[in-house]
LOTORTOR-327417 format. One record per residue (C-alpha): residue in three letters; y, x, z. Coordinates in nm, 4 decimals, always signed. Layout:
BEGIN
<code = Ala&c2 = Y&c1 = X&c3 = Z>
...
! end
This chain:
BEGIN
<code = Unk&c2 = -1.5261&c1 = +3.7727&c3 = +5.3985>
<code = Unk&c2 = -1.3219&c1 = +3.9302&c3 = +5.6429>
<code = Unk&c2 = -0.9305&c1 = +4.0032&c3 = +5.5395>
<code = Unk&c2 = -0.7923&c1 = +4.3695&c3 = +5.5171>
<code = Unk&c2 = -0.4534&c1 = +4.2966&c3 = +5.6811>
<code = Unk&c2 = -0.2770&c1 = +4.0582&c3 = +5.9275>
<code = Unk&c2 = -0.1731&c1 = +3.7320&c3 = +5.8457>
<code = Unk&c2 = +0.1826&c1 = +3.8314&c3 = +5.8942>
<code = Unk&c2 = +0.1874&c1 = +4.1174&c3 = +5.6775>
<code = Unk&c2 = +0.0123&c1 = +3.9279&c3 = +5.4002>
<code = Unk&c2 = +0.2559&c1 = +3.6252&c3 = +5.3929>
<code = Unk&c2 = +0.5276&c1 = +3.9062&c3 = +5.4230>
<code = Unk&c2 = +0.3904&c1 = +4.0849&c3 = +5.1043>
<code = Unk&c2 = +0.3126&c1 = +3.7790&c3 = +4.9087>
<code = Unk&c2 = +0.6622&c1 = +3.6419&c3 = +4.9604>
<code = Unk&c2 = +0.8082&c1 = +3.9928&c3 = +4.8640>
<code = Unk&c2 = +0.5899&c1 = +4.0170&c3 = +4.5563>
<code = Unk&c2 = +0.6965&c1 = +3.6878&c3 = +4.4309>
<code = Unk&c2 = +1.0620&c1 = +3.7816&c3 = +4.4451>
<code = Unk&c2 = +0.9782&c1 = +4.0793&c3 = +4.2753>
<code = Unk&c2 = +0.7938&c1 = +3.9395&c3 = +4.0063>
<code = Unk&c2 = +1.0683&c1 = +3.6741&c3 = +3.9210>
<code = Unk&c2 = +1.3475&c1 = +3.9339&c3 = +3.9557>
<code = Unk&c2 = +1.2045&c1 = +4.2182&c3 = +3.7340>
<code = Unk&c2 = +1.0884&c1 = +3.9427&c3 = +3.4909>
<code = Unk&c2 = +1.4522&c1 = +3.8219&c3 = +3.4462>
<code = Unk&c2 = +1.5788&c1 = +4.1738&c3 = +3.4057>
<code = Unk&c2 = +1.2908&c1 = +4.2820&c3 = +3.1793>
<code = Unk&c2 = +1.3870&c1 = +3.9505&c3 = +2.9637>
<code = Unk&c2 = +1.7585&c1 = +4.0556&c3 = +2.9658>
<code = Unk&c2 = +1.6605&c1 = +4.4339&c3 = +2.8640>
<code = Unk&c2 = +1.4268&c1 = +4.2679&c3 = +2.5643>
<code = Unk&c2 = +1.6966&c1 = +4.0925&c3 = +2.4098>
<code = Unk&c2 = +1.9725&c1 = +4.3771&c3 = +2.4286>
<code = Unk&c2 = +2.2254&c1 = +4.1707&c3 = +2.6642>
<code = Unk&c2 = +2.5406&c1 = +4.3354&c3 = +2.6629>
<code = Unk&c2 = +2.5415&c1 = +4.3727&c3 = +3.0564>
<code = Unk&c2 = +2.2576&c1 = +4.5989&c3 = +3.0382>
<code = Unk&c2 = +2.2742&c1 = +4.7819&c3 = +2.7154>
<code = Unk&c2 = +2.6551&c1 = +4.7576&c3 = +2.6327>
<code = Unk&c2 = +2.7946&c1 = +5.0564&c3 = +2.7251>
<code = Unk&c2 = +2.7525&c1 = +5.4372&c3 = +2.6203>
<code = Unk&c2 = +2.5904&c1 = +5.5408&c3 = +2.9314>
<code = Unk&c2 = +2.3391&c1 = +5.2722&c3 = +2.9233>
<code = Unk&c2 = +1.9909&c1 = +5.3038&c3 = +2.7431>
<code = Unk&c2 = +2.0076&c1 = +5.2425&c3 = +2.3917>
<code = Unk&c2 = +1.6556&c1 = +5.1133&c3 = +2.3387>
<code = Unk&c2 = +1.6900&c1 = +4.8093&c3 = +2.5489>
<code = Unk&c2 = +1.3323&c1 = +4.6663&c3 = +2.4539>
<code = Unk&c2 = +1.1570&c1 = +4.9900&c3 = +2.5449>
<code = Unk&c2 = +1.3197&c1 = +4.9648&c3 = +2.8865>
<code = Unk&c2 = +1.2138&c1 = +4.6127&c3 = +2.9031>
<code = Unk&c2 = +0.8490&c1 = +4.7082&c3 = +2.8482>
<code = Unk&c2 = +0.8702&c1 = +4.9082&c3 = +3.1451>
<code = Unk&c2 = +1.0294&c1 = +4.6809&c3 = +3.3742>
<code = Unk&c2 = +0.7805&c1 = +4.4572&c3 = +3.2686>
<code = Unk&c2 = +0.4870&c1 = +4.6837&c3 = +3.3486>
<code = Unk&c2 = +0.6660&c1 = +4.7068&c3 = +3.7038>
<code = Unk&c2 = +0.6526&c1 = +4.3011&c3 = +3.7144>
<code = Unk&c2 = +0.2782&c1 = +4.3182&c3 = +3.6509>
<code = Unk&c2 = +0.2448&c1 = +4.5607&c3 = +3.9435>
<code = Unk&c2 = +0.4018&c1 = +4.3071&c3 = +4.1405>
<code = Unk&c2 = +0.2052&c1 = +4.0440&c3 = +4.0270>
<code = Unk&c2 = -0.1213&c1 = +4.2318&c3 = +4.1040>
<code = Unk&c2 = +0.0401&c1 = +4.2793&c3 = +4.4813>
<code = Unk&c2 = +0.0931&c1 = +3.9179&c3 = +4.4910>
<code = Unk&c2 = -0.2581&c1 = +3.8152&c3 = +4.4053>
<code = Unk&c2 = -0.4248&c1 = +4.0724&c3 = +4.6478>
<code = Unk&c2 = -0.1734&c1 = +3.9713&c3 = +4.9484>
<code = Unk&c2 = -0.2117&c1 = +3.6109&c3 = +4.8607>
<code = Unk&c2 = -0.5785&c1 = +3.6356&c3 = +4.8562>
<code = Unk&c2 = -0.5512&c1 = +3.8285&c3 = +5.1992>
<code = Unk&c2 = -0.3442&c1 = +3.5269&c3 = +5.3499>
<code = Unk&c2 = -0.5952&c1 = +3.2812&c3 = +5.2399>
<code = Unk&c2 = -0.8833&c1 = +3.4598&c3 = +5.4068>
<code = Unk&c2 = -0.6746&c1 = +3.4810&c3 = +5.7194>
<code = Unk&c2 = -0.6131&c1 = +3.1135&c3 = +5.7192>
<code = Unk&c2 = -0.9956&c1 = +3.0582&c3 = +5.6702>
<code = Unk&c2 = -1.1180&c1 = +3.2693&c3 = +5.9472>
<code = Unk&c2 = -1.1713&c1 = +3.0917&c3 = +6.3084>
<code = Unk&c2 = -0.9178&c1 = +3.1929&c3 = +6.5751>
<code = Unk&c2 = -1.0540&c1 = +3.4050&c3 = +6.8230>
<code = Unk&c2 = -0.9747&c1 = +3.3024&c3 = +7.1808>
<code = Unk&c2 = -0.8982&c1 = +3.5771&c3 = +7.4345>
<code = Unk&c2 = -1.0204&c1 = +3.5047&c3 = +7.8023>
! end
């Protein structure tokens, strides 16, 4: 099976997606527990768990990107290198 994207783009997407999953998971957790820094003022959302659920869905999208890009990076390492003459 051939990769769809180049190796460099696949690795960049994999690393970026991993950071996205971690950061969004932490933010979702903080909203779910109604952390004062996120829902403590009048202008912030009143329903922290609902916002946390939405952010968790965004983290799942990044997880899908991580799996796809990781598979592309793996496939690019298994491809034989082509020498230009």
